[in-house]
PQR file of N, CA, C, O and H, with PARSE charges and radii, in Angstrom:
ATOM      1  N   MET A   1    -131.462   0.615 -26.105 -0.4000 1.5000
ATOM      2  CA  MET A   1    -129.753   0.237 -27.128 -0.0000 2.0000
ATOM      3  C   MET A   1    -129.173   0.792 -26.563  0.5500 1.7000
ATOM      4  O   MET A   1    -128.171   0.113 -26.338 -0.5500 1.4000
ATOM      5  N   LYS A   2    -129.038   2.376 -25.765 -0.4000 1.5000
ATOM      6  CA  LYS A   2    -127.592   3.232 -24.466 -0.0000 2.0000
ATOM      7  C   LYS A   2    -127.546   2.121 -23.565  0.5500 1.7000
ATOM      8  O   LYS A   2    -126.586   1.355 -23.651 -0.5500 1.4000
ATOM      9  H   LYS A   2    -129.852   2.928 -25.948  0.4000 1.0000
ATOM     10  N   PRO A   3    -128.654   1.872 -22.512 -0.5600 1.5000
ATOM     11  CA  PRO A   3    -128.221   1.087 -21.474  0.2800 2.0000
ATOM     12  C   PRO A   3    -127.179  -0.340 -21.760  0.5500 1.7000
ATOM     13  O   PRO A   3    -126.174  -0.701 -21.147 -0.5500 1.4000
ATOM     14  N   LEU A   4    -127.787  -0.872 -22.786 -0.4000 1.5000
ATOM     15  CA  LEU A   4    -126.918  -1.733 -23.051 -0.0000 2.0000
ATOM     16  C   LEU A   4    -125.569  -2.104 -23.381  0.5500 1.7000
ATOM     17  O   LEU A   4    -124.895  -3.089 -23.081 -0.5500 1.4000
ATOM     18  H   LEU A   4    -128.604  -0.579 -23.284  0.4000 1.0000
ATOM     19  N   ILE A   5    -125.261  -0.746 -24.299 -0.4000 1.5000
ATOM     20  CA  ILE A   5    -124.181  -0.741 -25.037 -0.0000 2.0000
ATOM     21  C   ILE A   5    -123.634   0.681 -23.738  0.5500 1.7000
ATOM     22  O   ILE A   5    -123.171   1.715 -24.218 -0.5500 1.4000
ATOM     23  H   ILE A   5    -125.809   0.055 -24.543  0.4000 1.0000
ATOM     24  N   VAL A   6    -123.764   0.548 -22.163 -0.4000 1.5000
ATOM     25  CA  VAL A   6    -123.548   1.384 -20.988 -0.0000 2.0000
ATOM     26  C   VAL A   6    -122.979   0.104 -20.305  0.5500 1.7000
ATOM     27  O   VAL A   6    -121.856  -0.048 -19.823 -0.5500 1.4000
ATOM     28  H   VAL A   6    -124.140  -0.292 -21.773  0.4000 1.0000
ATOM     29  N   LEU A   7    -124.193  -0.936 -20.385 -0.4000 1.5000
ATOM     30  CA  LEU A   7    -123.574  -2.082 -19.796 -0.0000 2.0000
ATOM     31  C   LEU A   7    -122.467  -2.760 -20.352  0.5500 1.7000
ATOM     32  O   LEU A   7    -121.506  -3.124 -19.674 -0.5500 1.4000
ATOM     33  H   LEU A   7    -125.105  -0.813 -20.776  0.4000 1.0000
ATOM     34  N   VAL A   8    -122.586  -2.953 -21.659 -0.4000 1.5000
ATOM     35  CA  VAL A   8    -120.870  -3.388 -21.976 -0.0000 2.0000
ATOM     36  C   VAL A   8    -119.857  -2.875 -21.998  0.5500 1.7000
ATOM     37  O   VAL A   8    -118.838  -3.564 -22.048 -0.5500 1.4000
ATOM     38  H   VAL A   8    -123.367  -2.657 -22.209  0.4000 1.0000
ATOM     39  N   LEU A   9    -119.816  -1.920 -21.976 -0.4000 1.5000
ATOM     40  CA  LEU A   9    -117.785  -0.438 -21.509 -0.0000 2.0000
ATOM     41  C   LEU A   9    -118.607  -1.006 -19.825  0.5500 1.7000
ATOM     42  O   LEU A   9    -118.302  -2.195 -19.924 -0.5500 1.4000
ATOM     43  H   LEU A   9    -120.644  -1.361 -21.935  0.4000 1.0000
ATOM     44  N   LEU A  10    -119.151  -0.946 -18.876 -0.4000 1.5000
ATOM     45  CA  LEU A  10    -118.377  -1.279 -18.174 -0.0000 2.0000
ATOM     46  C   LEU A  10    -118.335  -2.678 -18.135  0.5500 1.7000
ATOM     47  O   LEU A  10    -117.199  -2.857 -17.696 -0.5500 1.4000
ATOM     48  H   LEU A  10    -119.398   0.020 -18.796  0.4000 1.0000
ATOM     49  N   ALA A  11    -118.779  -3.689 -18.290 -0.4000 1.5000
ATOM     50  CA  ALA A  11    -117.659  -5.350 -18.406 -0.0000 2.0000
ATOM     51  C   ALA A  11    -116.612  -5.468 -19.270  0.5500 1.7000
ATOM     52  O   ALA A  11    -116.006  -6.516 -19.493 -0.5500 1.4000
ATOM     53  H   ALA A  11    -119.701  -3.544 -18.647  0.4000 1.0000
ATOM     54  N   ILE A  12    -116.385  -4.362 -19.777 -0.4000 1.5000
ATOM     55  CA  ILE A  12    -115.353  -3.978 -20.217 -0.0000 2.0000
ATOM     56  C   ILE A  12    -113.857  -3.733 -19.483  0.5500 1.7000
ATOM     57  O   ILE A  12    -112.736  -4.237 -19.417 -0.5500 1.4000
ATOM     58  H   ILE A  12    -116.878  -3.511 -19.596  0.4000 1.0000
ATOM     59  N   LEU A  13    -114.600  -2.660 -19.009 -0.4000 1.5000
ATOM     60  CA  LEU A  13    -113.619  -2.623 -17.411 -0.0000 2.0000
ATOM     61  C   LEU A  13    -112.965  -3.065 -16.523  0.5500 1.7000
ATOM     62  O   LEU A  13    -111.953  -2.668 -15.946 -0.5500 1.4000
ATOM     63  H   LEU A  13    -115.511  -2.250 -19.063  0.4000 1.0000
ATOM     64  N   VAL A  14    -114.035  -4.530 -16.362 -0.4000 1.5000
ATOM     65  CA  VAL A  14    -113.516  -4.948 -14.849 -0.0000 2.0000
ATOM     66  C   VAL A  14    -113.245  -5.807 -16.175  0.5500 1.7000
ATOM     67  O   VAL A  14    -112.312  -5.246 -16.749 -0.5500 1.4000
ATOM     68  H   VAL A  14    -114.857  -4.852 -16.830  0.4000 1.0000
ATOM     69  N   SER A  15    -113.539  -6.604 -16.696 -0.4000 1.5000
ATOM     70  CA  SER A  15    -112.205  -7.300 -17.564 -0.0000 2.0000
ATOM     71  C   SER A  15    -110.765  -7.113 -17.466  0.5500 1.7000
ATOM     72  O   SER A  15    -109.850  -7.817 -17.041 -0.5500 1.4000
ATOM     73  H   SER A  15    -114.296  -7.060 -16.229  0.4000 1.0000
ATOM     74  N   LEU A  16    -110.832  -6.022 -17.955 -0.4000 1.5000
ATOM     75  CA  LEU A  16    -110.164  -5.068 -17.506 -0.0000 2.0000
ATOM     76  C   LEU A  16    -108.933  -5.006 -16.904  0.5500 1.7000
ATOM     77  O   LEU A  16    -107.773  -5.006 -17.314 -0.5500 1.4000
ATOM     78  H   LEU A  16    -111.575  -5.450 -18.301  0.4000 1.0000
ATOM     79  N   GLY A  17    -109.742  -4.925 -15.279 -0.4000 1.5000
ATOM     80  CA  GLY A  17    -109.136  -4.458 -13.500 -0.0000 2.0000
ATOM     81  C   GLY A  17    -108.704  -6.143 -13.751  0.5500 1.7000
ATOM     82  O   GLY A  17    -107.621  -6.646 -14.052 -0.5500 1.4000
ATOM     83  H   GLY A  17    -110.685  -4.925 -14.946  0.4000 1.0000
ATOM     84  N   LYS A  18    -110.258  -6.852 -13.445 -0.4000 1.5000
ATOM     85  CA  LYS A  18    -109.558  -7.976 -13.569 -0.0000 2.0000
ATOM     86  C   LYS A  18    -108.110  -8.574 -14.209  0.5500 1.7000
ATOM     87  O   LYS A  18    -107.482  -9.472 -13.647 -0.5500 1.4000
ATOM     88  H   LYS A  18    -111.137  -6.444 -13.200  0.4000 1.0000
ATOM     89  N   ALA A  19    -107.865  -8.214 -14.923 -0.4000 1.5000
ATOM     90  CA  ALA A  19    -106.910  -9.016 -15.741 -0.0000 2.0000
ATOM     91  C   ALA A  19    -105.466  -7.837 -15.076  0.5500 1.7000
ATOM     92  O   ALA A  19    -104.404  -8.453 -14.984 -0.5500 1.4000
ATOM     93  H   ALA A  19    -108.375  -7.485 -15.380  0.4000 1.0000
ATOM     94  N   LEU A  20    -105.383  -6.382 -14.667 -0.4000 1.5000
ATOM     95  CA  LEU A  20    -104.555  -5.865 -14.470 -0.0000 2.0000
ATOM     96  C   LEU A  20    -104.573  -6.908 -12.726  0.5500 1.7000
ATOM     97  O   LEU A  20    -103.497  -7.333 -12.307 -0.5500 1.4000
ATOM     98  H   LEU A  20    -106.246  -5.882 -14.742  0.4000 1.0000
ATOM     99  N   PHE A  21    -105.624  -7.123 -12.087 -0.4000 1.5000
ATOM    100  CA  PHE A  21    -104.997  -7.884 -10.401 -0.0000 2.0000
ATOM    101  C   PHE A  21    -104.293  -9.138 -10.839  0.5500 1.7000
ATOM    102  O   PHE A  21    -103.344  -9.777 -10.384 -0.5500 1.4000
ATOM    103  H   PHE A  21    -106.498  -6.778 -12.428  0.4000 1.0000
ATOM    104  N   SER A  22    -104.923  -9.242 -11.670 -0.4000 1.5000
ATOM    105  CA  SER A  22    -104.185 -10.916 -12.037 -0.0000 2.0000
ATOM    106  C   SER A  22    -102.187 -10.687 -12.514  0.5500 1.7000
ATOM    107  O   SER A  22    -101.230 -11.460 -12.466 -0.5500 1.4000
ATOM    108  H   SER A  22    -105.694  -8.723 -12.040  0.4000 1.0000
ATOM    109  N   MET A  23    -102.298  -9.694 -12.803 -0.4000 1.5000
ATOM    110  CA  MET A  23    -101.045 -10.002 -13.467 -0.0000 2.0000
ATOM    111  C   MET A  23    -100.390  -8.656 -12.348  0.5500 1.7000
ATOM    112  O   MET A  23     -99.612  -7.896 -12.924 -0.5500 1.4000
ATOM    113  H   MET A  23    -103.076  -9.066 -12.842  0.4000 1.0000
ATOM    114  N   SER A  24    -100.550  -8.469 -11.452 -0.4000 1.5000
ATOM    115  CA  SER A  24    -100.374  -7.897 -10.887 -0.0000 2.0000
ATOM    116  C   SER A  24     -99.754  -9.236  -9.381  0.5500 1.7000
ATOM    117  O   SER A  24     -98.772  -9.208  -8.640 -0.5500 1.4000
ATOM    118  H   SER A  24    -101.183  -9.086 -10.984  0.4000 1.0000
ATOM    119  N   SER A  25    -101.030 -10.333  -9.533 -0.4000 1.5000
ATOM    120  CA  SER A  25    -100.734 -11.383  -8.321 -0.0000 2.0000
ATOM    121  C   SER A  25     -99.096 -11.761  -8.817  0.5500 1.7000
ATOM    122  O   SER A  25     -98.177 -11.881  -8.008 -0.5500 1.4000
ATOM    123  H   SER A  25    -101.828 -10.356 -10.136  0.4000 1.0000
ATOM    124  N   GLY A  26     -98.970 -11.893 -10.059 -0.4000 1.5000
ATOM    125  CA  GLY A  26     -97.593 -13.210 -10.160 -0.0000 2.0000
ATOM    126  C   GLY A  26     -97.704 -13.792 -11.437  0.5500 1.7000
ATOM    127  O   GLY A  26     -98.837 -13.852 -11.914 -0.5500 1.4000
ATOM    128  H   GLY A  26     -99.717 -11.796 -10.716  0.4000 1.0000
ATOM    129  N   PRO A  27     -96.746 -14.237 -12.092 -0.5600 1.5000
ATOM    130  CA  PRO A  27     -96.557 -14.646 -12.970  0.2800 2.0000
ATOM    131  C   PRO A  27     -97.504 -16.222 -12.924  0.5500 1.7000
ATOM    132  O   PRO A  27     -97.864 -16.737 -13.982 -0.5500 1.4000
ATOM    133  N   GLU A  28     -97.907 -17.025 -11.219 -0.4000 1.5000
ATOM    134  CA  GLU A  28     -98.549 -18.017 -10.965 -0.0000 2.0000
ATOM    135  C   GLU A  28     -99.870 -17.802 -12.165  0.5500 1.7000
ATOM    136  O   GLU A  28    -100.227 -18.741 -12.876 -0.5500 1.4000
ATOM    137  H   GLU A  28     -97.615 -16.606 -10.359  0.4000 1.0000
ATOM    138  N   HIS A  29    -100.413 -16.616 -12.233 -0.4000 1.5000
ATOM    139  CA  HIS A  29    -101.473 -16.583 -12.971 -0.0000 2.0000
ATOM    140  C   HIS A  29    -102.279 -16.019 -14.309  0.5500 1.7000
ATOM    141  O   HIS A  29    -103.423 -15.652 -14.579 -0.5500 1.4000
ATOM    142  H   HIS A  29    -100.123 -15.853 -11.655  0.4000 1.0000
ATOM    143  N   SER A  30    -100.910 -16.179 -15.036 -0.4000 1.5000
ATOM    144  CA  SER A  30    -101.512 -16.100 -15.889 -0.0000 2.0000
ATOM    145  C   SER A  30    -102.118 -16.296 -16.632  0.5500 1.7000
ATOM    146  O   SER A  30    -102.566 -15.458 -17.414 -0.5500 1.4000
ATOM    147  H   SER A  30     -99.981 -16.476 -14.817  0.4000 1.0000
ATOM    148  N   ALA A  31    -102.430 -17.969 -16.642 -0.4000 1.5000
ATOM    149  CA  ALA A  31    -104.281 -17.929 -17.252 -0.0000 2.0000
ATOM    150  C   ALA A  31    -105.152 -17.299 -17.405  0.5500 1.7000
ATOM    151  O   ALA A  31    -105.965 -17.060 -18.298 -0.5500 1.4000
ATOM    152  H   ALA A  31    -102.066 -18.650 -16.007  0.4000 1.0000
ATOM    153  N   ARG A  32    -104.796 -16.802 -15.720 -0.4000 1.5000
ATOM    154  CA  ARG A  32    -105.865 -15.460 -15.193 -0.0000 2.0000
ATOM    155  C   ARG A  32    -106.093 -14.692 -15.857  0.5500 1.7000
ATOM    156  O   ARG A  32    -107.286 -14.470 -16.065 -0.5500 1.4000
ATOM    157  H   ARG A  32    -104.136 -16.996 -14.995  0.4000 1.0000
ATOM    158  N   VAL A  33    -105.479 -14.205 -16.267 -0.4000 1.5000
ATOM    159  CA  VAL A  33    -104.774 -12.668 -17.482 -0.0000 2.0000
ATOM    160  C   VAL A  33    -105.352 -12.790 -18.297  0.5500 1.7000
ATOM    161  O   VAL A  33    -106.376 -12.158 -18.557 -0.5500 1.4000
ATOM    162  H   VAL A  33    -104.510 -14.385 -16.098  0.4000 1.0000
ATOM    163  N   VAL A  34    -104.501 -14.238 -19.370 -0.4000 1.5000
ATOM    164  CA  VAL A  34    -104.915 -14.300 -20.816 -0.0000 2.0000
ATOM    165  C   VAL A  34    -107.073 -14.621 -20.861  0.5500 1.7000
ATOM    166  O   VAL A  34    -107.862 -14.132 -21.669 -0.5500 1.4000
ATOM    167  H   VAL A  34    -103.669 -14.750 -19.159  0.4000 1.0000
ATOM    168  N   GLN A  35    -107.350 -15.466 -19.819 -0.4000 1.5000
ATOM    169  CA  GLN A  35    -108.722 -15.537 -19.040 -0.0000 2.0000
ATOM    170  C   GLN A  35    -109.317 -13.826 -19.278  0.5500 1.7000
ATOM    171  O   GLN A  35    -110.405 -13.275 -19.447 -0.5500 1.4000
ATOM    172  H   GLN A  35    -106.709 -15.864 -19.162  0.4000 1.0000
ATOM    173  N   ALA A  36    -108.348 -13.558 -19.207 -0.4000 1.5000
ATOM    174  CA  ALA A  36    -109.704 -12.166 -18.927 -0.0000 2.0000
ATOM    175  C   ALA A  36    -109.760 -10.652 -20.069  0.5500 1.7000
ATOM    176  O   ALA A  36    -110.628  -9.792 -20.217 -0.5500 1.4000
ATOM    177  H   ALA A  36    -107.464 -14.005 -19.070  0.4000 1.0000
ATOM    178  N   LEU A  37    -108.520 -10.841 -20.665 -0.4000 1.5000
ATOM    179  CA  LEU A  37    -108.055 -10.234 -21.718 -0.0000 2.0000
ATOM    180  C   LEU A  37    -108.915 -11.098 -22.575  0.5500 1.7000
ATOM    181  O   LEU A  37    -109.553 -10.384 -23.349 -0.5500 1.4000
ATOM    182  H   LEU A  37    -107.816 -11.540 -20.545  0.4000 1.0000
ATOM    183  N   SER A  38    -109.152 -12.259 -22.716 -0.4000 1.5000
ATOM    184  CA  SER A  38    -110.453 -13.227 -23.886 -0.0000 2.0000
ATOM    185  C   SER A  38    -111.042 -12.765 -24.337  0.5500 1.7000
ATOM    186  O   SER A  38    -111.315 -12.481 -25.503 -0.5500 1.4000
ATOM    187  H   SER A  38    -108.634 -12.839 -22.087  0.4000 1.0000
ATOM    188  N   TRP A  39    -111.533 -12.512 -22.914 -0.4000 1.5000
ATOM    189  CA  TRP A  39    -112.937 -11.576 -22.124 -0.0000 2.0000
ATOM    190  C   TRP A  39    -113.718 -10.365 -22.935  0.5500 1.7000
ATOM    191  O   TRP A  39    -114.810 -10.181 -23.472 -0.5500 1.4000
ATOM    192  H   TRP A  39    -111.311 -12.743 -21.966  0.4000 1.0000
ATOM    193  N   ARG A  40    -112.417  -9.617 -22.679 -0.4000 1.5000
ATOM    194  CA  ARG A  40    -112.224  -8.294 -23.351 -0.0000 2.0000
ATOM    195  C   ARG A  40    -112.916  -7.687 -24.388  0.5500 1.7000
ATOM    196  O   ARG A  40    -113.760  -6.840 -24.681 -0.5500 1.4000
ATOM    197  H   ARG A  40    -111.530  -9.767 -22.243  0.4000 1.0000
ATOM    198  N   ILE A  41    -111.494  -9.249 -25.150 -0.4000 1.5000
ATOM    199  CA  ILE A  41    -112.251  -8.841 -26.670 -0.0000 2.0000
ATOM    200  C   ILE A  41    -113.065  -9.501 -27.149  0.5500 1.7000
ATOM    201  O   ILE A  41    -113.473  -9.292 -28.291 -0.5500 1.4000
ATOM    202  H   ILE A  41    -110.808  -9.937 -24.912  0.4000 1.0000
ATOM    203  N   GLY A  42    -113.547 -10.566 -26.307 -0.4000 1.5000
ATOM    204  CA  GLY A  42    -115.061 -10.797 -27.025 -0.0000 2.0000
ATOM    205  C   GLY A  42    -116.054  -9.811 -27.277  0.5500 1.7000
ATOM    206  O   GLY A  42    -116.614  -9.401 -28.294 -0.5500 1.4000
ATOM    207  H   GLY A  42    -113.215 -10.735 -25.379  0.4000 1.0000
ATOM    208  N   LEU A  43    -116.118  -9.533 -25.996 -0.4000 1.5000
ATOM    209  CA  LEU A  43    -116.904  -7.903 -25.156 -0.0000 2.0000
ATOM    210  C   LEU A  43    -116.648  -6.721 -26.884  0.5500 1.7000
ATOM    211  O   LEU A  43    -117.017  -6.485 -28.034 -0.5500 1.4000
ATOM    212  H   LEU A  43    -115.663  -9.867 -25.170  0.4000 1.0000
ATOM    213  N   SER A  44    -115.967  -6.469 -26.053 -0.4000 1.5000
ATOM    214  CA  SER A  44    -115.701  -5.421 -27.131 -0.0000 2.0000
ATOM    215  C   SER A  44    -115.858  -5.774 -28.886  0.5500 1.7000
ATOM    216  O   SER A  44    -115.796  -4.901 -29.753 -0.5500 1.4000
ATOM    217  H   SER A  44    -115.666  -6.661 -25.119  0.4000 1.0000
ATOM    218  N   VAL A  45    -116.013  -6.852 -29.080 -0.4000 1.5000
ATOM    219  CA  VAL A  45    -115.993  -7.327 -30.959 -0.0000 2.0000
ATOM    220  C   VAL A  45    -117.420  -7.524 -30.516  0.5500 1.7000
ATOM    221  O   VAL A  45    -118.113  -7.783 -31.500 -0.5500 1.4000
ATOM    222  H   VAL A  45    -116.064  -7.561 -28.376  0.4000 1.0000
ATOM    223  N   ALA A  46    -118.313  -7.489 -29.072 -0.4000 1.5000
ATOM    224  CA  ALA A  46    -119.385  -8.050 -29.412 -0.0000 2.0000
ATOM    225  C   ALA A  46    -120.443  -6.443 -29.628  0.5500 1.7000
ATOM    226  O   ALA A  46    -121.479  -6.101 -30.198 -0.5500 1.4000
ATOM    227  H   ALA A  46    -117.750  -7.279 -28.273  0.4000 1.0000
ATOM    228  N   LEU A  47    -119.068  -5.675 -28.520 -0.4000 1.5000
ATOM    229  CA  LEU A  47    -119.737  -4.077 -28.666 -0.0000 2.0000
ATOM    230  C   LEU A  47    -120.014  -3.349 -30.565  0.5500 1.7000
ATOM    231  O   LEU A  47    -120.900  -2.571 -30.917 -0.5500 1.4000
ATOM    232  H   LEU A  47    -118.226  -5.953 -28.057  0.4000 1.0000
ATOM    233  N   PHE A  48    -119.150  -3.831 -31.240 -0.4000 1.5000
ATOM    234  CA  PHE A  48    -119.121  -3.191 -32.395 -0.0000 2.0000
ATOM    235  C   PHE A  48    -120.383  -3.745 -33.157  0.5500 1.7000
ATOM    236  O   PHE A  48    -121.511  -3.277 -33.313 -0.5500 1.4000
ATOM    237  H   PHE A  48    -118.429  -4.463 -30.954  0.4000 1.0000
ATOM    238  N   VAL A  49    -119.801  -4.876 -33.561 -0.4000 1.5000
ATOM    239  CA  VAL A  49    -121.414  -5.397 -33.950 -0.0000 2.0000
ATOM    240  C   VAL A  49    -122.529  -5.191 -33.096  0.5500 1.7000
ATOM    241  O   VAL A  49    -123.582  -5.276 -33.729 -0.5500 1.4000
ATOM    242  H   VAL A  49    -118.885  -5.255 -33.434  0.4000 1.0000
ATOM    243  N   SER A  50    -122.703  -4.915 -31.704 -0.4000 1.5000
ATOM    244  CA  SER A  50    -124.028  -4.608 -31.721 -0.0000 2.0000
ATOM    245  C   SER A  50    -124.175  -3.288 -32.396  0.5500 1.7000
ATOM    246  O   SER A  50    -125.310  -3.066 -32.818 -0.5500 1.4000
ATOM    247  H   SER A  50    -121.848  -4.846 -31.190  0.4000 1.0000
ATOM    248  N   ILE A  51    -122.977  -2.049 -32.659 -0.4000 1.5000
ATOM    249  CA  ILE A  51    -123.212  -0.885 -32.426 -0.0000 2.0000
ATOM    250  C   ILE A  51    -123.564  -0.750 -34.116  0.5500 1.7000
ATOM    251  O   ILE A  51    -124.184   0.171 -34.646 -0.5500 1.4000
ATOM    252  H   ILE A  51    -122.055  -2.230 -32.316  0.4000 1.0000
ATOM    253  N   LEU A  52    -122.999  -1.900 -34.755 -0.4000 1.5000
ATOM    254  CA  LEU A  52    -122.913  -1.897 -36.170 -0.0000 2.0000
ATOM    255  C   LEU A  52    -124.609  -1.752 -36.785  0.5500 1.7000
ATOM    256  O   LEU A  52    -125.094  -0.825 -37.432 -0.5500 1.4000
ATOM    257  H   LEU A  52    -122.495  -2.649 -34.325  0.4000 1.0000
ATOM    258  N   LEU A  53    -125.456  -3.421 -36.166 -0.4000 1.5000
ATOM    259  CA  LEU A  53    -126.623  -4.350 -36.045 -0.0000 2.0000
ATOM    260  C   LEU A  53    -127.527  -2.796 -35.791  0.5500 1.7000
ATOM    261  O   LEU A  53    -128.354  -2.698 -36.697 -0.5500 1.4000
ATOM    262  H   LEU A  53    -125.062  -4.175 -35.640  0.4000 1.0000
ATOM    263  N   GLY A  54    -127.591  -1.622 -34.857 -0.4000 1.5000
ATOM    264  CA  GLY A  54    -128.309  -0.876 -33.787 -0.0000 2.0000
ATOM    265  C   GLY A  54    -128.384   0.458 -34.693  0.5500 1.7000
ATOM    266  O   GLY A  54    -129.257   1.315 -34.556 -0.5500 1.4000
ATOM    267  H   GLY A  54    -126.919  -1.701 -34.121  0.4000 1.0000
ATOM    268  N   TYR A  55    -127.514   0.497 -35.482 -0.4000 1.5000
ATOM    269  CA  TYR A  55    -127.794   1.382 -37.027 -0.0000 2.0000
ATOM    270  C   TYR A  55    -128.025   1.114 -37.571  0.5500 1.7000
ATOM    271  O   TYR A  55    -129.025   1.755 -37.891 -0.5500 1.4000
ATOM    272  H   TYR A  55    -126.805  -0.199 -35.594  0.4000 1.0000
ATOM    273  N   HIS A  56    -127.668  -0.359 -38.862 -0.4000 1.5000
ATOM    274  CA  HIS A  56    -128.711  -0.892 -39.377 -0.0000 2.0000
ATOM    275  C   HIS A  56    -129.616  -1.402 -39.390  0.5500 1.7000
ATOM    276  O   HIS A  56    -129.894  -1.861 -40.498 -0.5500 1.4000
ATOM    277  H   HIS A  56    -126.855  -0.880 -38.601  0.4000 1.0000
ATOM    278  N   PHE A  57    -130.652  -1.669 -38.251 -0.4000 1.5000
ATOM    279  CA  PHE A  57    -131.616  -1.573 -38.094 -0.0000 2.0000
ATOM    280  C   PHE A  57    -132.863   0.131 -37.871  0.5500 1.7000
ATOM    281  O   PHE A  57    -134.049   0.270 -38.171 -0.5500 1.4000
ATOM    282  H   PHE A  57    -130.426  -1.296 -37.352  0.4000 1.0000
ATOM    283  N   GLY A  58    -131.977   1.006 -37.308 -0.4000 1.5000
ATOM    284  CA  GLY A  58    -132.684   1.800 -37.210 -0.0000 2.0000
ATOM    285  C   GLY A  58    -132.771   2.225 -35.811  0.5500 1.7000
ATOM    286  O   GLY A  58    -133.316   3.258 -35.423 -0.5500 1.4000
ATOM    287  H   GLY A  58    -131.013   0.894 -37.064  0.4000 1.0000
ATOM    288  N   TRP A  59    -131.961   0.997 -34.797 -0.4000 1.5000
ATOM    289  CA  TRP A  59    -132.241   1.397 -33.390 -0.0000 2.0000
ATOM    290  C   TRP A  59    -131.826   2.141 -32.882  0.5500 1.7000
ATOM    291  O   TRP A  59    -132.545   2.556 -31.972 -0.5500 1.4000
ATOM    292  H   TRP A  59    -131.519   0.157 -35.112  0.4000 1.0000
ATOM    293  N   ILE A  60    -130.137   3.015 -33.077 -0.4000 1.5000
ATOM    294  CA  ILE A  60    -129.435   3.975 -32.796 -0.0000 2.0000
ATOM    295  C   ILE A  60    -129.801   4.725 -34.566  0.5500 1.7000
ATOM    296  O   ILE A  60    -129.982   4.320 -35.714 -0.5500 1.4000
ATOM    297  H   ILE A  60    -129.553   2.679 -33.815  0.4000 1.0000
ATOM    298  N   ALA A  61    -129.748   5.970 -33.837 -0.4000 1.5000
ATOM    299  CA  ALA A  61    -129.194   7.468 -35.036 -0.0000 2.0000
ATOM    300  C   ALA A  61    -128.162   8.071 -34.774  0.5500 1.7000
ATOM    301  O   ALA A  61    -128.150   8.548 -33.639 -0.5500 1.4000
ATOM    302  H   ALA A  61    -129.601   6.299 -32.904  0.4000 1.0000
ATOM    303  N   PRO A  62    -127.680   8.164 -35.105 -0.5600 1.5000
ATOM    304  CA  PRO A  62    -125.968   9.262 -34.970  0.2800 2.0000
ATOM    305  C   PRO A  62    -127.294  10.137 -34.491  0.5500 1.7000
ATOM    306  O   PRO A  62    -128.516  10.206 -34.629 -0.5500 1.4000
ATOM    307  N   ASN A  63    -125.584  11.072 -33.488 -0.4000 1.5000
ATOM    308  CA  ASN A  63    -126.214  12.622 -33.452 -0.0000 2.0000
ATOM    309  C   ASN A  63    -125.848  13.754 -34.422  0.5500 1.7000
ATOM    310  O   ASN A  63    -124.748  14.152 -34.807 -0.5500 1.4000
ATOM    311  H   ASN A  63    -124.592  11.016 -33.376  0.4000 1.0000
ATOM    312  N   THR A  64    -127.384  14.241 -34.766 -0.4000 1.5000
ATOM    313  CA  THR A  64    -126.608  15.707 -36.238 -0.0000 2.0000
ATOM    314  C   THR A  64    -127.030  16.886 -35.178  0.5500 1.7000
ATOM    315  O   THR A  64    -127.898  17.024 -34.316 -0.5500 1.4000
ATOM    316  H   THR A  64    -128.277  13.917 -34.453  0.4000 1.0000
ATOM    317  N   LEU A  65    -126.015  17.611 -35.674 -0.4000 1.5000
ATOM    318  CA  LEU A  65    -125.782  19.376 -34.965 -0.0000 2.0000
ATOM    319  C   LEU A  65    -125.788  20.071 -36.052  0.5500 1.7000
ATOM    320  O   LEU A  65    -124.839  20.676 -36.551 -0.5500 1.4000
ATOM    321  H   LEU A  65    -125.310  17.498 -36.374  0.4000 1.0000
ATOM    322  N   HIS A  66    -127.192  19.964 -36.544 -0.4000 1.5000
ATOM    323  CA  HIS A  66    -127.261  20.657 -37.910 -0.0000 2.0000
ATOM    324  C   HIS A  66    -128.535  21.119 -37.651  0.5500 1.7000
ATOM    325  O   HIS A  66    -129.128  21.798 -38.489 -0.5500 1.4000
ATOM    326  H   HIS A  66    -127.963  19.473 -36.140  0.4000 1.0000
TER
END
């Protein structure tokens, strides 16, 4: 489960970088910015849901420092 979380976080960062590059290219690339940011939102929601499901089914556990 941990490698999946890391991969999704990296995909979110790539999507943010793609949006930044498209935004700096000029206003004619606004559709690309919207698409990249939409992907980021979708990946973020998917990551949140997968973490909740992973915790619910016992695939991941919180750290206990006691």
